[in-house]
VEXDREN-2710 file (C-alpha; in Angstrom, 1 decimal):
% VEXDREN-2710
k/r/px/py/pz
1/UNK/-4.1/72.7/-34.0
2/UNK/-7.0/71.3/-35.1
3/UNK/-4.8/67.5/-35.6
4/UNK/-4.1/68.2/-32.4
5/UNK/-7.0/68.4/-30.4
6/UNK/-8.2/65.1/-32.8
7/UNK/-5.1/63.3/-31.6
8/UNK/-5.9/64.7/-27.7
9/UNK/-9.0/63.0/-28.0
10/UNK/-8.2/59.8/-29.6
11/UNK/-5.4/59.2/-26.9
12/UNK/-7.9/60.6/-23.7
13/UNK/-10.8/58.3/-25.6
14/UNK/-8.2/54.7/-25.1
15/UNK/-6.2/56.1/-22.4
16/UNK/-9.6/55.9/-20.7
17/UNK/-10.8/52.6/-20.7
18/UNK/-6.6/51.2/-21.0
19/UNK/-6.0/52.6/-17.5
20/UNK/-9.7/50.9/-16.6
21/UNK/-8.4/48.1/-17.3
22/UNK/-4.9/48.7/-15.8
23/UNK/-6.6/49.4/-12.6
24/UNK/-8.5/46.4/-12.7
25/UNK/-6.0/44.1/-13.5
26/UNK/-3.9/44.8/-10.3
27/UNK/-6.8/44.0/-8.7
28/UNK/-7.3/40.8/-9.6
29/UNK/-4.8/39.0/-7.1
30/UNK/-7.3/40.2/-4.7
31/UNK/-10.5/39.1/-6.0
32/UNK/-11.4/35.6/-4.2
33/UNK/-11.9/33.3/-7.2
34/UNK/-12.9/30.4/-5.1
35/UNK/-17.0/32.0/-5.3
36/UNK/-18.9/33.0/-8.0
37/UNK/-18.3/36.7/-8.5
38/UNK/-21.8/38.0/-8.3
39/UNK/-21.2/41.9/-8.6
40/UNK/-20.5/43.5/-11.6
41/UNK/-17.2/44.8/-12.2
42/UNK/-15.6/48.4/-14.3
43/UNK/-15.1/46.7/-17.5
44/UNK/-17.7/44.4/-18.4
45/UNK/-19.6/47.1/-20.2
46/UNK/-15.8/47.7/-22.2
47/UNK/-16.7/45.4/-25.5
48/UNK/-19.8/47.0/-25.7
49/UNK/-18.8/50.5/-26.0
50/UNK/-15.0/49.5/-27.6
51/UNK/-15.5/47.7/-30.9
52/UNK/-11.7/47.9/-31.8
53/UNK/-8.5/46.3/-30.4
54/UNK/-9.6/48.0/-26.8
55/UNK/-12.9/46.5/-26.7
56/UNK/-10.8/42.4/-27.6
57/UNK/-8.5/43.1/-25.1
58/UNK/-11.7/44.0/-22.4
59/UNK/-13.2/40.6/-23.5
60/UNK/-10.2/39.1/-23.1
61/UNK/-9.9/39.9/-19.7
62/UNK/-13.7/38.9/-18.9
63/UNK/-13.0/35.7/-20.3
64/UNK/-9.8/35.2/-18.6
65/UNK/-11.6/36.0/-14.9
66/UNK/-14.6/34.2/-16.0
67/UNK/-12.0/30.3/-16.6
68/UNK/-9.9/31.4/-13.7
69/UNK/-13.3/31.6/-11.9
70/UNK/-14.0/28.2/-12.9
71/UNK/-11.1/26.5/-12.7
72/UNK/-10.3/27.6/-9.0
73/UNK/-13.8/26.5/-8.4
74/UNK/-13.5/23.8/-10.0
75/UNK/-10.2/22.9/-8.1
76/UNK/-12.0/23.7/-5.3
77/UNK/-14.1/21.3/-5.8
78/UNK/-12.0/18.1/-6.7
79/UNK/-9.3/18.6/-3.5
80/UNK/-12.7/18.6/-1.6
81/UNK/-13.6/15.6/-3.2
82/UNK/-10.3/14.1/-2.7
83/UNK/-9.3/15.0/0.8
84/UNK/-12.9/12.9/1.6
85/UNK/-12.1/10.1/0.1
86/UNK/-8.9/10.3/1.4
87/UNK/-10.3/10.4/4.8
88/UNK/-12.6/7.7/4.0
89/UNK/-9.6/5.5/3.5
90/UNK/-8.0/6.4/6.3
91/UNK/-11.0/5.2/8.1
92/UNK/-11.0/2.3/6.3
93/UNK/-7.6/1.6/7.3
94/UNK/-7.5/2.0/11.0
95/UNK/-10.9/-0.5/10.4
96/UNK/-8.4/-3.2/8.8
97/UNK/-6.2/-2.8/11.0
98/UNK/-8.2/-3.1/14.1
99/UNK/-9.6/-6.5/12.3
100/UNK/-6.0/-7.8/13.1
101/UNK/-5.3/-8.8/16.7
102/UNK/-1.9/-6.4/17.5
103/UNK/-2.0/-6.7/21.1
104/UNK/0.8/-8.7/22.3
105/UNK/1.7/-11.0/23.9
106/UNK/-2.5/-12.0/23.3
107/UNK/-2.3/-15.2/25.6
108/UNK/0.0/-14.0/28.5
109/UNK/-1.7/-16.8/30.4
110/UNK/0.0/-19.4/28.2
111/UNK/3.9/-19.5/28.7
112/UNK/3.6/-22.6/26.4
113/UNK/4.4/-20.1/23.5
114/UNK/5.2/-16.9/21.9
115/UNK/3.7/-15.4/18.8
116/UNK/4.3/-11.9/17.3
117/UNK/2.6/-10.4/13.9
118/UNK/3.0/-7.4/11.8
119/UNK/0.8/-6.1/8.9
120/UNK/2.2/-2.8/7.0
121/UNK/-0.1/-2.7/4.0
122/UNK/1.5/-0.7/0.8
123/UNK/-1.6/1.8/0.0
124/UNK/-3.7/2.9/2.3
125/UNK/-5.5/-0.2/2.7
126/UNK/-4.2/-3.5/1.2
127/UNK/-5.1/-7.3/1.0
128/UNK/-2.6/-8.5/3.0
129/UNK/-4.2/-10.5/6.8
130/UNK/-3.4/-12.5/9.3
131/UNK/-4.9/-14.1/12.2
132/UNK/-4.5/-16.1/15.3
133/UNK/-7.5/-17.4/18.0
134/UNK/-8.0/-20.2/20.2
135/UNK/-10.3/-23.0/19.5
136/UNK/-10.0/-24.4/22.5
137/UNK/-7.6/-24.7/25.9
138/UNK/-5.4/-27.0/24.0
139/UNK/-5.3/-25.8/20.7
140/UNK/-4.5/-22.4/18.4
141/UNK/-5.8/-21.8/15.2
142/UNK/-3.6/-18.5/13.0
143/UNK/-3.3/-18.1/9.3
144/UNK/-1.8/-15.7/6.6
145/UNK/-2.4/-14.5/3.3
146/UNK/-2.4/-12.5/0.6
147/UNK/-5.0/-11.2/-1.8
148/UNK/-4.7/-11.0/-5.4
149/UNK/-5.8/-7.5/-5.6
150/UNK/-4.6/-3.7/-3.7
151/UNK/-7.0/-1.5/-2.4
152/UNK/-10.4/-1.9/-1.3
153/UNK/-11.3/-4.6/-3.5
154/UNK/-8.5/-6.7/-1.9
155/UNK/-9.3/-5.5/1.6
156/UNK/-13.1/-6.7/1.3
157/UNK/-12.2/-9.8/0.1
158/UNK/-9.8/-10.0/2.8
159/UNK/-12.2/-9.8/5.6
160/UNK/-14.3/-12.3/4.0
161/UNK/-11.6/-14.8/4.1
162/UNK/-10.9/-14.0/7.6
163/UNK/-14.2/-14.0/8.6
164/UNK/-14.6/-17.7/6.8
165/UNK/-11.6/-19.0/8.7
166/UNK/-13.1/-17.7/12.1
167/UNK/-16.9/-19.3/11.6
168/UNK/-15.4/-23.0/9.9
169/UNK/-12.6/-23.5/12.7
170/UNK/-15.7/-23.4/14.8
171/UNK/-16.7/-27.4/13.9
172/UNK/-13.1/-28.5/11.9
173/UNK/-10.0/-29.0/13.6
174/UNK/-8.7/-29.5/9.5
175/UNK/-7.2/-26.8/8.1
176/UNK/-7.1/-28.8/4.6
177/UNK/-10.6/-29.2/5.3
178/UNK/-11.3/-25.4/6.9
179/UNK/-9.5/-24.4/2.8
180/UNK/-11.6/-26.7/1.1
181/UNK/-14.6/-25.0/2.4
182/UNK/-13.5/-21.8/2.1
183/UNK/-12.7/-22.2/-1.6
184/UNK/-15.5/-23.2/-2.9
185/UNK/-17.4/-20.4/-1.4
186/UNK/-14.9/-17.8/-2.3
187/UNK/-15.0/-19.3/-5.9
188/UNK/-18.5/-19.6/-6.1
189/UNK/-18.9/-15.9/-6.4
190/UNK/-16.2/-14.1/-7.5
191/UNK/-16.8/-11.8/-11.0
192/UNK/-13.3/-10.0/-10.3
193/UNK/-11.7/-13.7/-10.3
194/UNK/-10.1/-12.6/-7.3
195/UNK/-7.6/-15.4/-5.3
196/UNK/-5.7/-15.2/-2.4
197/UNK/-3.1/-17.6/-1.4
198/UNK/-3.1/-18.4/2.1
199/UNK/-1.3/-20.8/4.8
200/UNK/-4.0/-21.8/7.4
201/UNK/-2.7/-23.7/10.9
202/UNK/-3.2/-25.6/14.3
203/UNK/-1.3/-25.6/17.1
204/UNK/-0.9/-27.8/19.9
205/UNK/-0.6/-25.7/22.9
206/UNK/0.6/-28.8/24.6
207/UNK/2.5/-30.7/22.4
208/UNK/4.0/-28.3/20.0
209/UNK/2.2/-30.4/16.5
210/UNK/1.3/-27.9/14.1
211/UNK/-1.0/-28.8/11.2
212/UNK/-1.7/-26.5/8.3
213/UNK/-2.2/-26.6/4.4
214/UNK/-1.2/-24.0/2.3
215/UNK/-2.7/-22.8/-0.3
216/UNK/0.0/-21.8/-3.0
217/UNK/1.5/-19.6/-0.5
218/UNK/5.0/-19.1/0.0
219/UNK/6.8/-21.8/1.9
220/UNK/6.8/-21.3/5.7
221/UNK/10.4/-21.6/7.6
222/UNK/11.2/-23.2/10.3
223/UNK/13.9/-22.9/12.6
224/UNK/14.9/-25.9/14.9
225/UNK/17.2/-25.7/17.4
226/UNK/20.4/-28.2/15.7
227/UNK/19.4/-27.4/12.1
228/UNK/20.1/-24.8/9.7
229/UNK/17.1/-22.5/9.5
230/UNK/14.8/-24.0/5.9
231/UNK/12.3/-23.2/4.3
232/UNK/10.0/-26.0/5.1
233/UNK/8.5/-27.0/0.7
234/UNK/5.7/-28.8/-0.1
235/UNK/3.2/-30.0/-2.5
236/UNK/2.5/-26.9/-5.0
237/UNK/-1.3/-26.9/-3.8
238/UNK/-4.1/-24.8/-5.6
239/UNK/-4.5/-20.8/-4.7
240/UNK/-7.5/-20.3/-2.7
241/UNK/-11.0/-18.7/-4.3
242/UNK/-9.7/-19.0/-8.1
243/UNK/-11.5/-22.4/-9.1
244/UNK/-14.5/-24.4/-6.7
245/UNK/-13.6/-28.1/-5.9
246/UNK/-9.7/-28.2/-5.7
247/UNK/-8.1/-30.5/-2.7
248/UNK/-5.8/-29.6/0.0
249/UNK/-4.0/-31.7/1.9
250/UNK/-2.7/-31.1/5.8
251/UNK/1.5/-31.0/6.7
252/UNK/2.7/-32.1/9.9
253/UNK/5.5/-30.6/12.0
254/UNK/6.4/-30.6/15.8
255/UNK/8.4/-27.9/17.0
256/UNK/10.7/-28.8/20.1
257/UNK/11.1/-26.5/23.1
258/UNK/12.9/-23.8/21.6
259/UNK/12.1/-23.8/17.8
260/UNK/10.0/-21.6/15.8
261/UNK/7.9/-21.4/12.7
262/UNK/7.6/-18.6/10.9
263/UNK/5.3/-17.0/8.2
264/UNK/5.6/-14.1/5.8
265/UNK/4.0/-12.7/2.6
266/UNK/5.7/-11.7/-0.5
267/UNK/5.9/-7.9/0.1
268/UNK/8.8/-9.2/2.5
269/UNK/11.3/-11.5/0.0
270/UNK/10.1/-8.9/-3.1
271/UNK/10.4/-5.8/-1.3
272/UNK/12.7/-3.6/-4.3
273/UNK/15.4/-2.0/-3.6
274/UNK/15.8/1.5/-5.8
275/UNK/17.8/0.1/-7.9
276/UNK/15.4/-2.6/-8.7
277/UNK/16.7/-5.4/-6.7
278/UNK/14.7/-7.8/-4.3
279/UNK/15.2/-8.5/-1.0
280/UNK/15.3/-12.5/-1.8
281/UNK/15.1/-15.5/-0.4
282/UNK/17.8/-16.2/1.0
283/UNK/18.4/-12.9/2.6
284/UNK/15.1/-13.4/4.0
285/UNK/16.5/-16.6/5.2
286/UNK/20.0/-15.5/6.6
287/UNK/17.8/-12.4/8.4
288/UNK/16.3/-15.2/10.6
289/UNK/19.0/-17.3/10.8
290/UNK/20.7/-15.1/12.4
291/UNK/17.9/-14.1/14.8
292/UNK/16.8/-17.3/15.4
293/UNK/17.5/-17.3/19.4
294/UNK/15.3/-13.9/19.8
295/UNK/12.2/-14.2/21.0
296/UNK/9.3/-13.4/17.9
297/UNK/8.9/-9.5/18.2
298/UNK/12.8/-9.3/17.9
299/UNK/13.0/-11.7/14.7
300/UNK/10.2/-9.9/12.9
301/UNK/11.4/-6.5/14.3
302/UNK/14.8/-7.0/12.5
303/UNK/13.7/-8.3/9.3
304/UNK/11.5/-5.0/9.1
305/UNK/14.7/-3.0/9.6
306/UNK/16.8/-5.4/7.1
307/UNK/14.3/-4.5/4.4
308/UNK/13.8/-0.8/5.2
309/UNK/17.9/-0.7/5.1
310/UNK/17.2/-2.5/1.9
311/UNK/14.6/-0.6/0.2
312/UNK/16.2/2.9/1.2
313/UNK/13.9/5.4/-0.8
314/UNK/12.2/3.0/-3.2
315/UNK/8.7/3.2/-2.2
316/UNK/6.8/0.2/-0.6
317/UNK/5.7/-2.0/-3.9
318/UNK/3.7/-4.2/-2.2
319/UNK/1.7/-5.2/1.6
320/UNK/4.0/-7.1/3.9
321/UNK/3.0/-9.4/6.9
322/UNK/4.7/-11.4/8.6
323/UNK/3.6/-14.1/11.6
324/UNK/5.9/-15.7/13.9
325/UNK/5.6/-18.9/16.6
326/UNK/8.4/-20.3/19.1
327/UNK/7.3/-22.7/20.9
328/UNK/8.4/-22.8/24.5
329/UNK/7.2/-26.0/25.8
330/UNK/5.2/-26.5/28.6
331/UNK/7.5/-24.3/31.5
332/UNK/9.9/-21.6/30.5
END
């Protein structure tokens, strides 16, 4: 009889804290672990009262609660920080895209030419750029380029480049001279050794003459009236911003009414498919060629659709920028 009483007392002694732990375990899912637990819990005293397996189990419960609370609070902080960064990057993207002209037609009073451009960063913000603006009533400056890096550093480098082009164009009508000066300025203080492949051009709105300089960028595509569409190859001239003192030259061509000049970054011809196949120069040339009689907007949109069909589910691997000028002549 005495043995039964002892067993009963032992079972009762063990069952009480076990029941307490079980009850607390059921309440755990309902606790708010996103905030520090300021109040004590029913199991806090168990490790001190029980120096056996029950005490060890209670200690494990307390440690689990503390670590769970800490980890969840850390996760909340990281999530908040990430959301803040994402919000700031989205704002930066809006600012960046807001700096490039995107109202078309941009110069509705000029019937002599049709111009369209697009910019699609691969990340929140990118390093591709395009721009165009009137220098005077007879000349329009245009540019398209690709900064070597991605993200915020590339975007800042792009903004500086764009600003320099607009500033230097006020006094200089030579794209090669502008590029020479821009290269010297960018390379003078460039700790990250960044550079930009860049085309700067000036269109004579009345005559269709284009004077342009190419600093290491992809060759432009020319869409003539009576010949096949072709890449306008030129001398391989230096990247812009990599090294001071580099010289550049002006290239000349004259568009006849109905002819076009097409610029693009390598995010176009190097767009990847799920099978890791590039869109390719040949496919770009073919796509532009079969839409040669369409407007600048329609040609660029057709290339974008063709790239999407090629890429399918593959993520965009690089920024995409395109700019096209279609010369109409004096009257259309």
